[in-house]
C-alpha positions in Angstrom: -20.2 6.2 -1.2 -22.7 5.4 1.2 -25.0 4.7 -2.0 -23.3 1.8 -3.0 -25.4 -1.3 -2.1 -22.5 -3.8 -3.0 -19.8 -4.6 0.0 -17.5 -6.0 -2.9 -18.0 -2.6 -4.4 -17.3 -0.7 -1.3 -14.0 -2.6 -0.4 -12.8 -2.4 -4.2 -13.5 1.8 -4.1 -12.3 2.1 0.0 -9.2 0.1 -1.3 -8.5 2.8 -4.7 -9.6 5.9 -2.4 -6.4 4.7 0.5 -4.1 3.8 -2.1 -2.0 7.2 -2.1 -1.6 6.5 2.0 -0.5 3.4 1.6 2.3 4.1 -1.3 5.2 5.7 -1.1 5.1 9.4 -2.1 7.2 9.0 -4.7 5.7 6.1 -6.4 2.0 7.6 -6.3 3.8 10.6 -7.5 5.3 8.2 -10.4 1.8 7.1 -11.2 0.8 10.6 -11.5 3.4 11.2 -14.0 2.4 7.7 -15.8 -1.5 8.8 -16.0 -0.8 12.5 -17.0 2.1 12.6 -18.9 1.6 14.1 -22.6 2.4 10.9 -24.2 -0.5 8.9 -22.0 -4.4 9.0 -22.9 -4.9 11.5 -20.1 -2.3 13.5 -21.2 -2.6 13.3 -24.7 -6.5 14.5 -23.9 -5.7 17.7 -22.2 -3.2 18.5 -24.7 -5.5 18.1 -27.8 -8.9 19.3 -26.3 -7.2 22.0 -23.8 -4.0 22.1 -25.1 -2.9 22.0 -21.4 -0.3 20.2 -20.0 -0.2 19.4 -16.2 3.4 17.8 -15.5 6.1 20.3 -14.7 3.5 23.3 -14.0 2.6 24.5 -10.4 -0.7 23.3 -10.8 1.2 19.7 -10.9 2.5 20.5 -7.5 -1.7 21.2 -6.5 -2.2 17.7 -7.9 0.2 16.1 -6.1 -0.6 17.4 -2.7 -4.2 17.2 -3.4 -4.2 13.2 -4.6 -1.4 12.4 -1.7 -3.8 14.3 1.0 -6.7 13.2 -0.2 -6.9 9.7 1.7 -6.9 11.1 5.1 -9.7 13.7 4.9 -11.6 10.9 3.4 -11.1 8.1 6.4 -12.1 11.0 8.0 -14.9 11.9 6.9 -16.6 8.3 6.4 -15.5 7.9 9.5 -17.9 10.9 10.8 -20.6 9.8 8.5 -20.7 6.2 9.8 -21.1 6.7 13.4 -23.6 9.4 12.9 -27.4 7.8 14.5 -29.3 5.7 11.3 -32.2 6.1 13.4 -32.2 10.0 13.6 -32.0 9.9 10.0 -34.8 7.6 9.5 -36.6 9.9 11.8 -36.0 13.2 9.8 -37.2 10.6 6.7 -40.8 9.3 8.7 -40.7 13.3 9.0 -41.3 13.6 5.4 -37.4 15.4 4.7 -36.4 14.7 1.5 -33.3 12.5 1.3 -31.3 15.6 0.1 -32.3 18.1 3.3 -31.8 14.8 5.3 -28.1 15.0 4.3 -27.7 19.1 4.6 -29.9 19.6 7.7 -28.9 16.0 9.6 -26.5 14.1 8.4 -23.5 16.8 7.7 -24.0 18.9 11.1 -24.2 15.5 12.5 -20.7 14.4 10.9 -19.0 18.0 10.6 -16.3 17.6 13.3 -15.3 14.9 11.6 -14.9 16.5 8.4 -13.6 19.0 9.6 -10.7 17.2 11.4 -10.3 15.5 7.9 -9.5 18.3 6.0 -7.0 20.0 8.7 -5.3 16.5 8.4 -5.6 16.4 4.4 -4.2 20.4 4.7 -0.9 19.4 6.5 -0.6 16.8 5.1 -0.4 18.4 1.8 2.1 21.5 3.2 4.6 18.4 3.5 4.4 16.8 0.6 7.7 16.7 -1.8 7.7 13.3 -2.8 5.2 13.2 -5.2 5.8 16.9 -6.2 9.2 16.1 -7.1 8.3 13.6 -9.3 5.2 15.4 -11.5 6.2 18.8 -11.3 10.2 18.0 -11.3 13.2 19.7 -11.9 14.1 19.7 -15.2 18.1 22.0 -14.9 17.7 25.2 -17.2 14.0 24.7 -17.9 11.4 24.3 -14.9 12.1 23.7 -11.3 10.0 23.0 -8.3 9.3 25.3 -4.9 12.0 23.9 -3.4 14.6 23.3 -5.9 15.9 27.1 -6.4 16.4 26.9 -1.8 18.2 23.3 -2.2 20.4 24.6 -4.7 21.1 27.7 -3.4 22.1 25.7 0.2 24.3 22.8 -1.5 25.9 25.8 -3.2 26.6 27.5 0.3 24.8 30.4 -0.4 22.9 30.3 3.0 20.8 27.6 4.7 24.2 26.6 6.2 24.2 29.2 8.7 20.8 29.2 9.2 21.2 24.6 10.2 24.2 25.4 12.1 22.1 28.2 13.9 19.1 25.9 14.5 21.4 22.9 15.3 22.7 25.3 18.2 20.3 26.4 19.8 18.4 23.2 20.1 20.9 21.1 20.8 22.7 22.5 23.7 24.8 19.3 24.8 26.5 20.5 21.3 27.8 23.9 21.7 30.7 23.0 22.6 31.7 21.7 20.1 33.7 23.5 17.3 36.9 23.9 15.7 38.8 26.8 14.4 39.2 28.3 11.5 42.0 29.9 9.3 41.2 33.2 11.3 41.7 31.3 14.7 38.3 32.1 15.6 35.9 29.3 16.8 33.7 27.9 14.3 30.8 25.7 15.7 30.3 22.1 13.5 
């Protein structure tokens, strides 16, 4: 990105790399499904060459989390690299350091706090990703499920989840502790 000379190419590449940040996660997941589906060119290539189908696998959850969280890492790292003083880099070059050493010995250490903060932001965003994951890793009944679907189905059936949610609500919203109803046994049952 830094090496690109054309401002127009930089702007286009920046827009493409930042796009998952502004798209709703389900739309980004739809695009991933569209790109990596077995009837699409990339999906066909993966299936033909490597005998590998990425959609509806755990690797698809990693792909979705990486794609959705990448713009946060990219923006933070880009800002950190842009803040490094160009005079320091030029001084290193005039002292005879090759570009590789200028990058690893001067630029990278000076930008490291921004790169690390971007990594932390991206990791946190990736952990919370569900929209794109649901699209590409999916949940076809009886065939597969993503990580959250079994607990979601269990909660919907009433086996677990409900009591924990009511307990959480009672602990964190004490003003509602008085709200209850009497069950069939006559005991108080919190809503």
